[in-house]
Backbone as XML, in Angstrom:
<?xml version="1.0"?>
<chain id="A" units="angstrom">
  <residue number="1" name="UNK">
    <atom name="N" x="1.021" y="-1.018" z="-0.036"/>
    <atom name="CA" x="-0.124" y="0.103" z="-0.050"/>
    <atom name="C" x="0.810" y="0.980" z="0.039"/>
  </residue>
  <residue number="2" name="UNK">
    <atom name="N" x="0.500" y="2.098" z="-0.892"/>
    <atom name="CA" x="1.363" y="3.378" z="-0.869"/>
    <atom name="C" x="1.272" y="4.449" z="0.278"/>
  </residue>
  <residue number="3" name="UNK">
    <atom name="N" x="2.140" y="5.383" z="0.302"/>
    <atom name="CA" x="1.993" y="6.161" z="1.598"/>
    <atom name="C" x="0.663" y="7.050" z="1.614"/>
  </residue>
  <residue number="4" name="UNK">
    <atom name="N" x="0.112" y="7.405" z="0.489"/>
    <atom name="CA" x="-1.162" y="8.356" z="0.442"/>
    <atom name="C" x="-2.344" y="7.174" z="0.935"/>
  </residue>
  <residue number="5" name="UNK">
    <atom name="N" x="-2.078" y="6.294" z="0.609"/>
    <atom name="CA" x="-3.540" y="5.002" z="1.001"/>
    <atom name="C" x="-3.235" y="4.880" z="2.599"/>
  </residue>
  <residue number="6" name="UNK">
    <atom name="N" x="-1.879" y="4.682" z="2.877"/>
    <atom name="CA" x="-2.077" y="4.698" z="4.393"/>
    <atom name="C" x="-2.271" y="5.618" z="4.983"/>
  </residue>
  <residue number="7" name="UNK">
    <atom name="N" x="-2.012" y="7.025" z="4.610"/>
    <atom name="CA" x="-2.539" y="8.120" z="5.416"/>
    <atom name="C" x="-4.207" y="8.339" z="5.483"/>
  </residue>
  <residue number="8" name="UNK">
    <atom name="N" x="-4.818" y="7.767" z="4.095"/>
    <atom name="CA" x="-6.046" y="7.796" z="3.960"/>
    <atom name="C" x="-6.863" y="7.088" z="5.161"/>
  </residue>
  <residue number="9" name="UNK">
    <atom name="N" x="-6.519" y="5.765" z="4.891"/>
    <atom name="CA" x="-6.929" y="4.764" z="5.502"/>
    <atom name="C" x="-6.656" y="5.360" z="7.220"/>
  </residue>
  <residue number="10" name="UNK">
    <atom name="N" x="-5.605" y="5.748" z="7.602"/>
    <atom name="CA" x="-5.878" y="6.103" z="8.588"/>
    <atom name="C" x="-6.270" y="7.228" z="9.597"/>
  </residue>
  <residue number="11" name="UNK">
    <atom name="N" x="-6.733" y="8.249" z="8.280"/>
    <atom name="CA" x="-7.664" y="9.585" z="8.629"/>
    <atom name="C" x="-8.998" y="9.072" z="8.590"/>
  </residue>
  <residue number="12" name="UNK">
    <atom name="N" x="-9.441" y="8.132" z="7.649"/>
    <atom name="CA" x="-11.016" y="8.080" z="7.384"/>
    <atom name="C" x="-11.033" y="6.567" z="7.995"/>
  </residue>
  <residue number="13" name="UNK">
    <atom name="N" x="-11.456" y="6.143" z="9.205"/>
    <atom name="CA" x="-11.144" y="4.542" z="9.778"/>
    <atom name="C" x="-12.875" y="3.915" z="9.391"/>
  </residue>
  <residue number="14" name="UNK">
    <atom name="N" x="-13.582" y="4.535" z="8.512"/>
    <atom name="CA" x="-14.804" y="3.757" z="7.991"/>
    <atom name="C" x="-14.367" y="3.166" z="6.124"/>
  </residue>
  <residue number="15" name="UNK">
    <atom name="N" x="-13.488" y="3.305" z="5.756"/>
    <atom name="CA" x="-13.128" y="2.739" z="4.241"/>
    <atom name="C" x="-12.804" y="1.522" z="4.634"/>
  </residue>
  <residue number="16" name="UNK">
    <atom name="N" x="-13.449" y="0.432" z="3.921"/>
    <atom name="CA" x="-13.727" y="-1.014" z="3.784"/>
    <atom name="C" x="-12.006" y="-1.482" z="3.552"/>
  </residue>
  <residue number="17" name="UNK">
    <atom name="N" x="-11.665" y="-2.067" z="4.512"/>
    <atom name="CA" x="-10.133" y="-2.664" z="4.177"/>
    <atom name="C" x="-9.968" y="-3.906" z="4.841"/>
  </residue>
  <residue number="18" name="UNK">
    <atom name="N" x="-8.875" y="-4.681" z="4.544"/>
    <atom name="CA" x="-8.428" y="-5.773" z="5.306"/>
    <atom name="C" x="-6.873" y="-5.298" z="5.734"/>
  </residue>
  <residue number="19" name="UNK">
    <atom name="N" x="-6.433" y="-6.466" z="6.069"/>
    <atom name="CA" x="-4.964" y="-6.434" z="6.879"/>
    <atom name="C" x="-4.156" y="-5.657" z="5.591"/>
  </residue>
  <residue number="20" name="UNK">
    <atom name="N" x="-4.356" y="-5.762" z="4.156"/>
    <atom name="CA" x="-3.552" y="-5.237" z="3.388"/>
    <atom name="C" x="-4.045" y="-3.819" z="2.953"/>
  </residue>
  <residue number="21" name="UNK">
    <atom name="N" x="-4.817" y="-2.970" z="3.094"/>
    <atom name="CA" x="-5.491" y="-2.018" z="3.096"/>
    <atom name="C" x="-6.698" y="-1.591" z="2.624"/>
  </residue>
  <residue number="22" name="UNK">
    <atom name="N" x="-7.243" y="-0.853" z="1.951"/>
    <atom name="CA" x="-8.824" y="-0.667" z="1.393"/>
    <atom name="C" x="-9.033" y="-1.991" z="0.421"/>
  </residue>
  <residue number="23" name="UNK">
    <atom name="N" x="-10.101" y="-2.317" z="0.142"/>
    <atom name="CA" x="-11.031" y="-3.035" z="-0.258"/>
    <atom name="C" x="-12.141" y="-2.619" z="-0.903"/>
  </residue>
  <residue number="24" name="UNK">
    <atom name="N" x="-11.786" y="-3.099" z="-2.782"/>
    <atom name="CA" x="-12.816" y="-2.447" z="-3.468"/>
    <atom name="C" x="-13.496" y="-3.452" z="-3.909"/>
  </residue>
  <residue number="25" name="UNK">
    <atom name="N" x="-14.603" y="-3.582" z="-4.149"/>
    <atom name="CA" x="-15.688" y="-4.437" z="-4.924"/>
    <atom name="C" x="-15.851" y="-4.332" z="-6.110"/>
  </residue>
  <residue number="26" name="UNK">
    <atom name="N" x="-15.406" y="-3.239" z="-6.922"/>
    <atom name="CA" x="-15.631" y="-2.853" z="-8.126"/>
    <atom name="C" x="-14.642" y="-2.108" z="-8.752"/>
  </residue>
  <residue number="27" name="UNK">
    <atom name="N" x="-13.866" y="-2.016" z="-9.899"/>
    <atom name="CA" x="-12.921" y="-0.846" z="-10.161"/>
    <atom name="C" x="-13.184" y="0.611" z="-10.079"/>
  </residue>
  <residue number="28" name="UNK">
    <atom name="N" x="-14.484" y="0.841" z="-10.374"/>
    <atom name="CA" x="-14.422" y="2.026" z="-10.185"/>
    <atom name="C" x="-14.334" y="3.060" z="-8.616"/>
  </residue>
  <residue number="29" name="UNK">
    <atom name="N" x="-14.851" y="1.890" z="-7.587"/>
    <atom name="CA" x="-14.487" y="2.665" z="-6.199"/>
    <atom name="C" x="-13.069" y="2.611" z="-6.164"/>
  </residue>
  <residue number="30" name="UNK">
    <atom name="N" x="-12.326" y="1.786" z="-6.708"/>
    <atom name="CA" x="-10.567" y="2.209" z="-6.930"/>
    <atom name="C" x="-10.424" y="3.244" z="-7.299"/>
  </residue>
  <residue number="31" name="UNK">
    <atom name="N" x="-10.689" y="3.468" z="-8.201"/>
    <atom name="CA" x="-10.664" y="5.035" z="-9.289"/>
    <atom name="C" x="-11.242" y="6.002" z="-8.171"/>
  </residue>
  <residue number="32" name="UNK">
    <atom name="N" x="-12.607" y="6.066" z="-7.570"/>
    <atom name="CA" x="-13.044" y="6.829" z="-6.827"/>
    <atom name="C" x="-12.264" y="7.432" z="-5.944"/>
  </residue>
  <residue number="33" name="UNK">
    <atom name="N" x="-11.368" y="6.099" z="-4.864"/>
    <atom name="CA" x="-10.619" y="6.473" z="-4.341"/>
    <atom name="C" x="-9.419" y="7.172" z="-4.553"/>
  </residue>
  <residue number="34" name="UNK">
    <atom name="N" x="-8.972" y="6.686" z="-5.651"/>
    <atom name="CA" x="-7.716" y="7.322" z="-6.277"/>
    <atom name="C" x="-7.650" y="8.764" z="-6.463"/>
  </residue>
  <residue number="35" name="UNK">
    <atom name="N" x="-9.185" y="9.263" z="-7.030"/>
    <atom name="CA" x="-9.345" y="10.331" z="-7.467"/>
    <atom name="C" x="-9.841" y="11.369" z="-6.483"/>
  </residue>
  <residue number="36" name="UNK">
    <atom name="N" x="-10.174" y="11.295" z="-4.941"/>
    <atom name="CA" x="-9.925" y="11.656" z="-3.769"/>
    <atom name="C" x="-8.702" y="11.735" z="-2.999"/>
  </residue>
  <residue number="37" name="UNK">
    <atom name="N" x="-7.754" y="10.998" z="-3.364"/>
    <atom name="CA" x="-6.230" y="11.047" z="-2.835"/>
    <atom name="C" x="-5.614" y="11.880" z="-3.608"/>
  </residue>
  <residue number="38" name="UNK">
    <atom name="N" x="-5.762" y="11.919" z="-5.021"/>
    <atom name="CA" x="-5.113" y="13.032" z="-6.027"/>
    <atom name="C" x="-5.537" y="14.630" z="-5.628"/>
  </residue>
  <residue number="39" name="UNK">
    <atom name="N" x="-6.945" y="14.417" z="-5.390"/>
    <atom name="CA" x="-7.482" y="15.927" z="-5.295"/>
    <atom name="C" x="-6.990" y="16.094" z="-3.688"/>
  </residue>
  <residue number="40" name="UNK">
    <atom name="N" x="-6.892" y="15.425" z="-2.559"/>
    <atom name="CA" x="-6.297" y="15.808" z="-1.748"/>
    <atom name="C" x="-4.771" y="16.100" z="-1.215"/>
  </residue>
  <residue number="41" name="UNK">
    <atom name="N" x="-3.946" y="15.603" z="-2.185"/>
    <atom name="CA" x="-2.744" y="15.540" z="-2.470"/>
    <atom name="C" x="-2.557" y="17.197" z="-3.002"/>
  </residue>
  <residue number="42" name="UNK">
    <atom name="N" x="-3.299" y="17.814" z="-3.870"/>
    <atom name="CA" x="-3.462" y="18.856" z="-4.481"/>
    <atom name="C" x="-4.086" y="20.122" z="-3.626"/>
  </residue>
  <residue number="43" name="UNK">
    <atom name="N" x="-4.405" y="19.393" z="-2.607"/>
    <atom name="CA" x="-4.990" y="20.803" z="-1.463"/>
    <atom name="C" x="-6.348" y="20.868" z="-1.634"/>
  </residue>
  <residue number="44" name="UNK">
    <atom name="N" x="-6.937" y="20.004" z="-2.641"/>
    <atom name="CA" x="-8.315" y="20.502" z="-2.773"/>
    <atom name="C" x="-9.150" y="20.255" z="-1.413"/>
  </residue>
  <residue number="45" name="UNK">
    <atom name="N" x="-9.058" y="19.541" z="-0.271"/>
    <atom name="CA" x="-9.217" y="19.541" z="0.735"/>
    <atom name="C" x="-8.649" y="18.538" z="1.800"/>
  </residue>
  <residue number="46" name="UNK">
    <atom name="N" x="-9.159" y="18.954" z="3.005"/>
    <atom name="CA" x="-8.410" y="18.103" z="4.261"/>
    <atom name="C" x="-9.162" y="17.057" z="4.196"/>
  </residue>
  <residue number="47" name="UNK">
    <atom name="N" x="-8.091" y="16.216" z="4.999"/>
    <atom name="CA" x="-8.870" y="14.543" z="5.281"/>
    <atom name="C" x="-10.079" y="14.986" z="6.639"/>
  </residue>
  <residue number="48" name="UNK">
    <atom name="N" x="-9.637" y="16.009" z="7.095"/>
    <atom name="CA" x="-10.822" y="16.159" z="8.678"/>
    <atom name="C" x="-12.160" y="17.126" z="7.447"/>
  </residue>
  <residue number="49" name="UNK">
    <atom name="N" x="-11.943" y="17.879" z="6.587"/>
    <atom name="CA" x="-13.416" y="18.179" z="5.892"/>
    <atom name="C" x="-13.626" y="17.038" z="4.653"/>
  </residue>
  <residue number="50" name="UNK">
    <atom name="N" x="-12.704" y="16.329" z="4.585"/>
    <atom name="CA" x="-13.446" y="15.007" z="3.466"/>
    <atom name="C" x="-14.331" y="14.270" z="4.542"/>
  </residue>
  <residue number="51" name="UNK">
    <atom name="N" x="-13.802" y="13.825" z="5.607"/>
    <atom name="CA" x="-14.793" y="13.105" z="6.676"/>
    <atom name="C" x="-16.138" y="13.621" z="7.022"/>
  </residue>
  <residue number="52" name="UNK">
    <atom name="N" x="-16.011" y="14.983" z="7.427"/>
    <atom name="CA" x="-17.189" y="15.700" z="7.782"/>
    <atom name="C" x="-18.199" y="15.410" z="6.524"/>
  </residue>
  <residue number="53" name="UNK">
    <atom name="N" x="-17.759" y="15.531" z="5.067"/>
    <atom name="CA" x="-18.787" y="15.470" z="4.178"/>
    <atom name="C" x="-18.846" y="14.587" z="3.832"/>
  </residue>
  <residue number="54" name="UNK">
    <atom name="N" x="-17.941" y="13.481" z="3.738"/>
    <atom name="CA" x="-18.283" y="12.117" z="3.873"/>
    <atom name="C" x="-19.633" y="11.766" z="4.915"/>
  </residue>
  <residue number="55" name="UNK">
    <atom name="N" x="-19.451" y="12.107" z="6.037"/>
    <atom name="CA" x="-20.563" y="11.627" z="7.001"/>
    <atom name="C" x="-21.574" y="12.172" z="6.665"/>
  </residue>
  <residue number="56" name="UNK">
    <atom name="N" x="-21.751" y="13.804" z="6.474"/>
    <atom name="CA" x="-22.818" y="14.244" z="6.072"/>
    <atom name="C" x="-23.838" y="13.594" z="4.646"/>
  </residue>
  <residue number="57" name="UNK">
    <atom name="N" x="-23.125" y="13.085" z="3.870"/>
    <atom name="CA" x="-23.502" y="12.328" z="2.956"/>
    <atom name="C" x="-24.143" y="10.885" z="3.003"/>
  </residue>
  <residue number="58" name="UNK">
    <atom name="N" x="-23.481" y="10.211" z="4.046"/>
    <atom name="CA" x="-23.995" y="8.952" z="4.528"/>
    <atom name="C" x="-25.474" y="9.139" z="5.431"/>
  </residue>
  <residue number="59" name="UNK">
    <atom name="N" x="-24.849" y="10.330" z="6.206"/>
    <atom name="CA" x="-26.171" y="10.555" z="7.167"/>
    <atom name="C" x="-27.790" y="10.861" z="6.093"/>
  </residue>
  <residue number="60" name="UNK">
    <atom name="N" x="-27.151" y="11.747" z="4.890"/>
    <atom name="CA" x="-28.697" y="11.957" z="3.890"/>
    <atom name="C" x="-28.880" y="10.656" z="3.545"/>
  </residue>
  <residue number="61" name="UNK">
    <atom name="N" x="-28.072" y="10.203" z="2.733"/>
    <atom name="CA" x="-28.489" y="8.977" z="2.238"/>
    <atom name="C" x="-29.261" y="7.589" z="3.173"/>
  </residue>
  <residue number="62" name="UNK">
    <atom name="N" x="-28.895" y="7.721" z="4.287"/>
    <atom name="CA" x="-29.957" y="7.198" z="5.443"/>
    <atom name="C" x="-30.872" y="7.546" z="5.874"/>
  </residue>
  <residue number="63" name="UNK">
    <atom name="N" x="-31.153" y="8.757" z="5.789"/>
    <atom name="CA" x="-32.709" y="9.270" z="6.060"/>
    <atom name="C" x="-33.433" y="9.019" z="4.578"/>
  </residue>
  <residue number="64" name="UNK">
    <atom name="N" x="-32.778" y="9.169" z="3.834"/>
    <atom name="CA" x="-33.489" y="8.486" z="2.594"/>
    <atom name="C" x="-33.951" y="7.089" z="2.268"/>
  </residue>
  <residue number="65" name="UNK">
    <atom name="N" x="-33.113" y="6.285" z="3.163"/>
    <atom name="CA" x="-33.581" y="4.916" z="3.390"/>
    <atom name="C" x="-32.818" y="3.977" z="3.061"/>
  </residue>
  <residue number="66" name="UNK">
    <atom name="N" x="-31.016" y="4.360" z="2.859"/>
    <atom name="CA" x="-30.446" y="3.483" z="2.105"/>
    <atom name="C" x="-30.020" y="2.724" z="3.905"/>
  </residue>
  <residue number="67" name="UNK">
    <atom name="N" x="-29.856" y="1.336" z="3.543"/>
    <atom name="CA" x="-29.983" y="0.482" z="4.846"/>
    <atom name="C" x="-28.508" y="0.328" z="5.437"/>
  </residue>
  <residue number="68" name="UNK">
    <atom name="N" x="-27.587" y="1.242" z="4.783"/>
    <atom name="CA" x="-26.115" y="1.164" z="5.620"/>
    <atom name="C" x="-25.619" y="-0.271" z="6.164"/>
  </residue>
  <residue number="69" name="UNK">
    <atom name="N" x="-25.737" y="-0.892" z="4.792"/>
    <atom name="CA" x="-25.376" y="-2.542" z="4.883"/>
    <atom name="C" x="-23.414" y="-2.466" z="4.668"/>
  </residue>
  <residue number="70" name="UNK">
    <atom name="N" x="-23.129" y="-1.441" z="4.177"/>
    <atom name="CA" x="-21.327" y="-1.601" z="3.790"/>
    <atom name="C" x="-21.432" y="-1.551" z="2.075"/>
  </residue>
  <residue number="71" name="UNK">
    <atom name="N" x="-22.474" y="-1.885" z="1.464"/>
    <atom name="CA" x="-22.096" y="-2.152" z="-0.031"/>
    <atom name="C" x="-22.357" y="-0.605" z="-0.644"/>
  </residue>
  <residue number="72" name="UNK">
    <atom name="N" x="-23.090" y="0.241" z="-0.371"/>
    <atom name="CA" x="-23.024" y="1.583" z="-0.721"/>
    <atom name="C" x="-21.816" y="2.515" z="-0.429"/>
  </residue>
  <residue number="73" name="UNK">
    <atom name="N" x="-21.037" y="2.327" z="0.568"/>
    <atom name="CA" x="-19.928" y="3.253" z="0.900"/>
    <atom name="C" x="-19.315" y="4.043" z="-0.239"/>
  </residue>
  <residue number="74" name="UNK">
    <atom name="N" x="-18.897" y="3.460" z="-1.228"/>
    <atom name="CA" x="-18.361" y="4.120" z="-2.522"/>
    <atom name="C" x="-19.232" y="4.814" z="-2.886"/>
  </residue>
  <residue number="75" name="UNK">
    <atom name="N" x="-20.869" y="4.262" z="-2.948"/>
    <atom name="CA" x="-21.784" y="5.092" z="-4.042"/>
    <atom name="C" x="-21.426" y="6.598" z="-3.089"/>
  </residue>
  <residue number="76" name="UNK">
    <atom name="N" x="-21.456" y="6.872" z="-1.822"/>
    <atom name="CA" x="-21.245" y="7.722" z="-0.767"/>
    <atom name="C" x="-20.145" y="8.663" z="-0.935"/>
  </residue>
  <residue number="77" name="UNK">
    <atom name="N" x="-19.139" y="7.572" z="-1.115"/>
    <atom name="CA" x="-17.785" y="8.452" z="-1.647"/>
    <atom name="C" x="-17.979" y="9.045" z="-2.928"/>
  </residue>
  <residue number="78" name="UNK">
    <atom name="N" x="-17.868" y="8.309" z="-4.030"/>
    <atom name="CA" x="-18.350" y="9.263" z="-5.119"/>
    <atom name="C" x="-19.306" y="10.499" z="-4.743"/>
  </residue>
  <residue number="79" name="UNK">
    <atom name="N" x="-20.396" y="10.190" z="-4.608"/>
    <atom name="CA" x="-21.284" y="11.762" z="-4.459"/>
    <atom name="C" x="-20.843" y="12.654" z="-3.473"/>
  </residue>
  <residue number="80" name="UNK">
    <atom name="N" x="-19.619" y="12.174" z="-2.487"/>
    <atom name="CA" x="-18.715" y="13.505" z="-1.690"/>
    <atom name="C" x="-17.993" y="14.079" z="-2.059"/>
  </residue>
  <residue number="81" name="UNK">
    <atom name="N" x="-17.128" y="13.242" z="-3.426"/>
    <atom name="CA" x="-16.501" y="13.627" z="-4.307"/>
    <atom name="C" x="-16.904" y="14.640" z="-5.145"/>
  </residue>
  <residue number="82" name="UNK">
    <atom name="N" x="-18.139" y="14.064" z="-6.053"/>
    <atom name="CA" x="-19.008" y="15.301" z="-6.594"/>
    <atom name="C" x="-19.304" y="16.539" z="-6.215"/>
  </residue>
  <residue number="83" name="UNK">
    <atom name="N" x="-19.381" y="16.322" z="-4.894"/>
    <atom name="CA" x="-20.417" y="17.215" z="-4.237"/>
    <atom name="C" x="-18.913" y="18.495" z="-3.972"/>
  </residue>
  <residue number="84" name="UNK">
    <atom name="N" x="-18.060" y="17.977" z="-3.519"/>
    <atom name="CA" x="-16.711" y="18.654" z="-3.124"/>
    <atom name="C" x="-15.852" y="19.607" z="-4.389"/>
  </residue>
  <residue number="85" name="UNK">
    <atom name="N" x="-16.324" y="18.471" z="-5.732"/>
    <atom name="CA" x="-15.422" y="18.864" z="-6.753"/>
    <atom name="C" x="-16.430" y="20.399" z="-6.971"/>
  </residue>
  <residue number="86" name="UNK">
    <atom name="N" x="-18.193" y="20.555" z="-7.033"/>
    <atom name="CA" x="-18.446" y="21.570" z="-7.409"/>
    <atom name="C" x="-18.150" y="22.460" z="-6.226"/>
  </residue>
  <residue number="87" name="UNK">
    <atom name="N" x="-18.609" y="22.242" z="-5.157"/>
    <atom name="CA" x="-18.575" y="23.233" z="-3.819"/>
    <atom name="C" x="-17.442" y="23.896" z="-4.150"/>
  </residue>
  <residue number="88" name="UNK">
    <atom name="N" x="-15.902" y="23.197" z="-4.524"/>
    <atom name="CA" x="-14.643" y="24.231" z="-4.642"/>
    <atom name="C" x="-14.692" y="24.919" z="-5.718"/>
  </residue>
  <residue number="89" name="UNK">
    <atom name="N" x="-15.656" y="24.698" z="-6.618"/>
    <atom name="CA" x="-15.557" y="25.367" z="-8.257"/>
    <atom name="C" x="-14.406" y="24.857" z="-8.966"/>
  </residue>
  <residue number="90" name="UNK">
    <atom name="N" x="-14.057" y="23.863" z="-8.984"/>
    <atom name="CA" x="-13.128" y="22.411" z="-9.811"/>
    <atom name="C" x="-14.167" y="22.207" z="-11.008"/>
  </residue>
  <residue number="91" name="UNK">
    <atom name="N" x="-15.572" y="21.685" z="-11.352"/>
    <atom name="CA" x="-15.987" y="21.448" z="-11.955"/>
    <atom name="C" x="-17.804" y="21.600" z="-11.315"/>
  </residue>
  <residue number="92" name="UNK">
    <atom name="N" x="-18.476" y="22.230" z="-12.006"/>
    <atom name="CA" x="-19.682" y="22.589" z="-11.497"/>
    <atom name="C" x="-20.773" y="21.381" z="-11.509"/>
  </residue>
  <residue number="93" name="UNK">
    <atom name="N" x="-21.649" y="21.210" z="-10.828"/>
    <atom name="CA" x="-22.300" y="19.680" z="-11.091"/>
    <atom name="C" x="-23.117" y="19.543" z="-12.778"/>
  </residue>
  <residue number="94" name="UNK">
    <atom name="N" x="-23.436" y="20.935" z="-13.186"/>
    <atom name="CA" x="-23.728" y="20.655" z="-14.726"/>
    <atom name="C" x="-22.431" y="19.970" z="-15.622"/>
  </residue>
  <residue number="95" name="UNK">
    <atom name="N" x="-21.573" y="20.711" z="-15.218"/>
    <atom name="CA" x="-20.250" y="20.223" z="-16.067"/>
    <atom name="C" x="-20.079" y="19.030" z="-16.129"/>
  </residue>
  <residue number="96" name="UNK">
    <atom name="N" x="-20.288" y="18.244" z="-14.623"/>
    <atom name="CA" x="-20.205" y="16.798" z="-14.138"/>
    <atom name="C" x="-20.969" y="16.021" z="-14.856"/>
  </residue>
  <residue number="97" name="UNK">
    <atom name="N" x="-22.191" y="16.388" z="-14.803"/>
    <atom name="CA" x="-23.487" y="15.924" z="-15.376"/>
    <atom name="C" x="-23.204" y="15.543" z="-16.931"/>
  </residue>
  <residue number="98" name="UNK">
    <atom name="N" x="-22.768" y="16.997" z="-17.532"/>
    <atom name="CA" x="-22.366" y="16.970" z="-19.245"/>
    <atom name="C" x="-21.152" y="15.695" z="-19.684"/>
  </residue>
  <residue number="99" name="UNK">
    <atom name="N" x="-20.184" y="15.282" z="-18.761"/>
    <atom name="CA" x="-19.027" y="14.498" z="-19.048"/>
    <atom name="C" x="-19.886" y="13.012" z="-18.544"/>
  </residue>
  <residue number="100" name="UNK">
    <atom name="N" x="-20.451" y="13.182" z="-17.741"/>
    <atom name="CA" x="-21.056" y="11.683" z="-17.174"/>
    <atom name="C" x="-22.065" y="11.363" z="-18.518"/>
  </residue>
  <residue number="101" name="UNK">
    <atom name="N" x="-22.755" y="11.841" z="-19.232"/>
    <atom name="CA" x="-23.631" y="11.816" z="-19.982"/>
    <atom name="C" x="-22.826" y="11.440" z="-21.532"/>
  </residue>
  <residue number="102" name="UNK">
    <atom name="N" x="-21.747" y="12.397" z="-21.678"/>
    <atom name="CA" x="-20.808" y="11.895" z="-22.831"/>
    <atom name="C" x="-20.135" y="10.370" z="-22.452"/>
  </residue>
  <residue number="103" name="UNK">
    <atom name="N" x="-19.707" y="10.364" z="-21.124"/>
    <atom name="CA" x="-19.212" y="8.712" z="-21.383"/>
    <atom name="C" x="-20.196" y="7.679" z="-21.057"/>
  </residue>
  <residue number="104" name="UNK">
    <atom name="N" x="-21.110" y="7.974" z="-20.920"/>
    <atom name="CA" x="-22.088" y="7.185" z="-21.669"/>
    <atom name="C" x="-22.792" y="6.586" z="-22.482"/>
  </residue>
  <residue number="105" name="UNK">
    <atom name="N" x="-22.661" y="7.958" z="-23.424"/>
    <atom name="CA" x="-23.060" y="7.586" z="-24.720"/>
    <atom name="C" x="-21.544" y="7.375" z="-25.654"/>
  </residue>
  <residue number="106" name="UNK">
    <atom name="N" x="-20.788" y="7.446" z="-25.071"/>
    <atom name="CA" x="-19.110" y="6.926" z="-25.712"/>
    <atom name="C" x="-18.996" y="5.294" z="-25.073"/>
  </residue>
  <residue number="107" name="UNK">
    <atom name="N" x="-19.580" y="4.859" z="-23.652"/>
    <atom name="CA" x="-19.216" y="3.773" z="-23.655"/>
    <atom name="C" x="-20.765" y="2.937" z="-24.403"/>
  </residue>
  <residue number="108" name="UNK">
    <atom name="N" x="-21.509" y="3.606" z="-24.799"/>
    <atom name="CA" x="-22.653" y="2.754" z="-25.601"/>
    <atom name="C" x="-22.290" y="2.570" z="-26.532"/>
  </residue>
  <residue number="109" name="UNK">
    <atom name="N" x="-21.651" y="3.577" z="-27.587"/>
    <atom name="CA" x="-21.151" y="2.993" z="-28.888"/>
    <atom name="C" x="-19.639" y="2.089" z="-28.954"/>
  </residue>
  <residue number="110" name="UNK">
    <atom name="N" x="-19.367" y="2.095" z="-27.892"/>
    <atom name="CA" x="-17.762" y="1.164" z="-27.760"/>
    <atom name="C" x="-18.089" y="-0.122" z="-27.540"/>
  </residue>
  <residue number="111" name="UNK">
    <atom name="N" x="-17.502" y="-0.794" z="-28.451"/>
    <atom name="CA" x="-17.712" y="-2.732" z="-28.316"/>
    <atom name="C" x="-16.795" y="-3.040" z="-27.120"/>
  </residue>
  <residue number="112" name="UNK">
    <atom name="N" x="-17.638" y="-3.841" z="-26.718"/>
    <atom name="CA" x="-17.192" y="-4.683" z="-25.123"/>
    <atom name="C" x="-15.361" y="-5.041" z="-25.361"/>
  </residue>
  <residue number="113" name="UNK">
    <atom name="N" x="-14.718" y="-4.747" z="-24.378"/>
    <atom name="CA" x="-13.289" y="-5.369" z="-24.505"/>
    <atom name="C" x="-12.517" y="-4.155" z="-24.992"/>
  </residue>
  <residue number="114" name="UNK">
    <atom name="N" x="-13.165" y="-2.937" z="-25.477"/>
    <atom name="CA" x="-12.364" y="-1.649" z="-26.325"/>
    <atom name="C" x="-11.934" y="-0.326" z="-25.286"/>
  </residue>
  <residue number="115" name="UNK">
    <atom name="N" x="-11.126" y="0.356" z="-25.557"/>
    <atom name="CA" x="-11.217" y="1.168" z="-24.741"/>
    <atom name="C" x="-12.128" y="2.393" z="-24.994"/>
  </residue>
  <residue number="116" name="UNK">
    <atom name="N" x="-12.738" y="3.169" z="-24.078"/>
    <atom name="CA" x="-13.522" y="4.131" z="-23.807"/>
    <atom name="C" x="-12.935" y="5.233" z="-24.739"/>
  </residue>
  <residue number="117" name="UNK">
    <atom name="N" x="-13.420" y="6.126" z="-25.630"/>
    <atom name="CA" x="-12.915" y="7.227" z="-25.840"/>
    <atom name="C" x="-13.623" y="8.511" z="-26.286"/>
  </residue>
  <residue number="118" name="UNK">
    <atom name="N" x="-13.302" y="9.616" z="-25.553"/>
    <atom name="CA" x="-14.476" y="10.398" z="-25.716"/>
    <atom name="C" x="-13.971" y="11.307" z="-26.678"/>
  </residue>
  <residue number="119" name="UNK">
    <atom name="N" x="-15.194" y="11.654" z="-27.395"/>
    <atom name="CA" x="-14.833" y="12.242" z="-28.795"/>
    <atom name="C" x="-15.937" y="13.717" z="-28.886"/>
  </residue>
  <residue number="120" name="UNK">
    <atom name="N" x="-15.881" y="14.710" z="-29.675"/>
    <atom name="CA" x="-16.760" y="15.698" z="-29.238"/>
    <atom name="C" x="-18.052" y="15.435" z="-29.748"/>
  </residue>
  <residue number="121" name="UNK">
    <atom name="N" x="-18.820" y="14.375" z="-30.595"/>
    <atom name="CA" x="-19.973" y="13.961" z="-31.166"/>
    <atom name="C" x="-20.417" y="13.285" z="-29.289"/>
  </residue>
  <residue number="122" name="UNK">
    <atom name="N" x="-19.751" y="12.998" z="-28.634"/>
    <atom name="CA" x="-20.340" y="12.181" z="-27.224"/>
    <atom name="C" x="-21.041" y="13.497" z="-26.545"/>
  </residue>
  <residue number="123" name="UNK">
    <atom name="N" x="-20.820" y="14.766" z="-26.621"/>
    <atom name="CA" x="-21.066" y="15.765" z="-26.254"/>
    <atom name="C" x="-22.230" y="16.325" z="-26.630"/>
  </residue>
  <residue number="124" name="UNK">
    <atom name="N" x="-22.790" y="16.141" z="-27.815"/>
    <atom name="CA" x="-24.002" y="16.683" z="-28.813"/>
    <atom name="C" x="-25.119" y="16.034" z="-28.160"/>
  </residue>
</chain>
């Protein structure tokens, strides 16, 4: 486990992990984790700020009926990441939505097993 992951798992004790470090059920979870590490390393937020924002997101989800079984942890992680990116002015919610839609369009037209590449047409 790299030093950034060690610091993150120490600062954020709720991260699903085993004796070797963070555990991910799907590749996108690891990617969301890595994006948060990279943005933290660039100074976008502190781990205390992240933990508070993640706690708010989890409480919001629980109030909306999330059973809090641990299976949705990284969905909350991703929502927190998206919210902080918008709050900090890195990319608005509208911009994030635009790219999400473009990515979905690109994924739909890409044959299975091939790399997904965004093109200007995906934003149309």
